N, C-alpha and C positions, 0 to 999 in steps of 0.2 A: 570656266566661263560659260555664260548662258548662250544658247543658240539663238539665231535670228527669230525663229518661231516663238520661243519662250519670251524673248524681249518684246516682240510685237504684241503678244497676248497680255503681258504685264502693262504695257503702255495703254492698250485699249481699256483694261480694267481700271487703271488709275484715271483715265479720262472720264469714264463713267462715274467714278467717285467724285471727280472734280465737278461734274454737272450736278450731282446731288448736293454737294456743299454750296454751290452757287444758288441753288434753289432754296436751301435752308437759310442762307444769308438774306435772300430777298424776303422770305416769309417772316424772318425775325425783324427786319426793318419795318415791314408793314405792321406787324403786331406792336412794336414799340410805339409807332405813331398813333395807333388807335387807342392804346392805353394812356399815353400821355395826353391825348385829346380828352379822354374821359376824366382824367384828373383835373384838367383846366376847367372843363364844364362843371365839375363838381363844386368849384369855388363859388359860383353864383348861387347854387342851391344851398351851400353851407351858409352863405350870407343871409339868405331868406330864413333859414332855420334860426340863426342867431337873432334876427330881427323879431321873429315870433317869440323867442325866449325873452328878449329884452322887453317886449310889450307886457308879457305876463309878470316879469319881475318889477317893472315900473308900476304896474297896477298894484302889486303887493306893497311896493314902497310907499304909495300914497293911500293904501287901504288902512282903515281903522281896525279891521279885523286881524291884521297881522298874520297872514297865511304862512304856515310853516313848510319849509322844504322837506321832502322825505329824507330821513337820516342816511339811507344808503346812497343818496346822491352826493352828499357833501361831507359825510362823516369821515374825518381823517384821524380818528383815534387808532389805537393799536390794532393792527390787522391780525385776525385769527385764522382766516382761510383765504388763500391767494389762488386765483385762477389765471392761467396764461393761455394765449392762443398764438401759435407759431406758424408763420406762413412760409412754405417751401414750394416744391414743385412735384408734379407727377411724372415728369419726363426727364431723361438724361441729356447728355451733350450740352450741358450749361456750366461747365467748369466747376469752380469751387462754390457755386451759388448756395447749395444746400448746406455744405459743410460750414461755411462762414456764418450763416444765420443760426444754425444749430449750436455752434460753438459760442456765439455771442449770447444766445438765450440761456444756455446752460450756465455760462459764467455769471450772468445776472441773477439767475435763479439761485445759484449756490451762495450768493452774497445776501440773500434774503434771510431774515431772522426766523421765518416760519419753519415749523417742523416739516420734514418731507411728506408725512402723511396728511398735512394740511395744505398741500400744494396740488392743484388740479391742472393737468396739462392736456391741451387739445391741439391737434395738428391739422394743417391744411396742406395736403400733398404727401404722398407715400414715401417720397425720397428722404424725408426727414427721419423716418422711423429708425433706420439702422443706427444713426448717430445718437439718438435719444436712448435707444436700448443699450448701446455700448456704455453710455453714461449712467445706466441704471435709473432712468427717469420713466416711470410708468405713464402710459398714455390712456386717458379716460375716454376720449372721443377723437374720431378721424373724419376728415371731410375731403372730398375730391376738389381739385382746382378747376375753375371754369376755363373753357378753351376759347372764349370770346367775350366781348363787352356785354352782349345781350344776356349772357348767362350769369353775370356777376350778381344781379339783383336777387334771383332765387337762392343763390348761395349765401348771400348776406342774411336773408330772411331765415334760413335754416340756423345760422349761428345766433341770430337774435332770439329764436325760440330756446336755444340752449342757455343763453344768458339769462332769460327770464326764469328758467328752472334753477340756475345757479343762485339767483337772488332769493328765490323761495327756499333754497337750502342754506341760506345764511352765508353766502360768499361775500367777503368784505371788500376785496379789491380785484380788479380785472386789468391785465396788462397785455398789450399786443406787441409781438415781435415780428418784424418784417424788413425786407431790404427796400430801402428808399432809392428810387431812381434819381441820379444826378445828371445824367446825360444819356445819349444813345449808346454809350460805351462804358459807363461807370455807374456804380451804386454803392451804398453803404448800409450796414445794419442799423435799424432804428427801433426804439421802444416807445410806446405811447400808453399812458395810463388812461384806460377807458372809463373806469369807475373806481372810486368816487371822483366826481368832477372837481375841478379846481375852485375852491370856495372863494378865493380872492378874485378870480376872474368873474365869477357870478356876481360878486358884490360890486365890482366896477361896472359890469353890464347893467346892474340894477339902478345904479346912480347916474349912469351916463345919460346925457341929454338926448331927447328924441329929435331927430332932424326931420321936422315936418310941421305942418300947421297944427296938428293936434294928435294926441295919442289914440291910436285905433282902439275901439271897444270890442268886446266879445260877449256872447250870451251863454256859451257853454260853461259848465262847471269848471272852476279854476284847476282843481286837482286833476280832473280827467284830461283837460287840455294840456296841462303841464306834462302829464305822463305821455301823451301823444307826441309832444314836441321833443321830449327826451328820447323817445324811440327814434325819431328822425335824426336827432343828434348822434345817437349810436350808429344809425344807418350810414351817415356820412363818413364817420371814422372807419367803419368796417369796409365800406365800399372803397375808400381811399387806400386802405391797406391792401385790398385785393388788387386794385389797379396798379399801385406802385410796385407791388411784389411781382406782378406779371410783366410789367415793363422792365423791371430789373432782371428777371429771368431771361427775357429775350435779349437784353443788352449783354448778359453774360454769354448767352448762346451765340450771339453775333460775334463777340470777341473770340470765342472758341473756334467758330467757323473761319474767321479771318486768319487765325493762326494755322488752322488746318489747310486752308487754301495756299498759304505761303509755303508750307511743307510739301504740298502736292506739286506746286509749281517747281520747287527745287528738285524734287524727285523726278519729275517729268524731264527737266533739263538734263539731269544725270543719265536717265534711261535713253533719251534721244541721242545723247553723245555716245553712249555705249552702242546703240543701234547703228549709228553712222560708222563707228569704228569697226563693228562686226561686219557690216555690209561691205565696207571698203576692203577689209581683210578677206572676205569671201570672194569679192570680185578679183582681187589681186591673186588669190589662190587659184581661181579658175583660169585666169590669164596665164599664170605660170604653168598650169597643167596643159593648156593648149600649146604654149611655146615648147614645152618639153616633149609633147607628142609630135609636134611638127619636126623638131630636131631629130627625134628618134626615127621618123619616117625617112628623113633626108639621109641619115647615116646608113640606113639599110640599102638605099639606092646607090 
């Protein structure tokens, strides 16, 4: 049985751990809120990008020149080279977050008809690497995860540069894998085809009526403007993947911290009970020693 000193030291240590867990819970909740707010704010920007794309497509619809869309934007023929980007985390203490998205991505990749040598894999977050290496999936590029909303934009720009290089190297399809936040405590794996774009959606957007007095005009070259808007389209999807993944990571961490806090509270209850029992036993033992000594002195007299 542990001594009173040992129990006191263990209780103090667990209380310190409890304080750390409470702090991590608070940080996770604050992070979830900021990333969820970023996702909501992105909806308005996404609508603006779609309106710009609709204007260009509507001009093409009424144009006698019949401007052609770039083949790598809408071509859905047989894919020769597939590129995927998987979003995980750089930090631990987030439960099964990385394992779940890695398992989901690996399962989806294995179902693809492309040869393994024609599949390019990039990761966001170091914690994904062991799972992909265990599945013998070579990683071509690695990116660090932003630690705040303000750092997401530079991270997105870095990936956009990689995507431009992929397109120059004849990559036919690009897919994102990330955990989508459902609430402050839950998430699920999600896959999004970044390129080629959905041709049917573009056709609907092209023929959709413009809600306004007149279709806005532009003076910039159509092809150049279209490329600029497509870049913003890609930016929106990548930014959303970052924000959703970060919100999901913190939701998983919050869930882990809540479980840890429950275990700590149960352990503290158990230790405090042992401490009281030990203290009571110690006091009883001291009283018995005093009584025995008193009786010994009386017997001598």
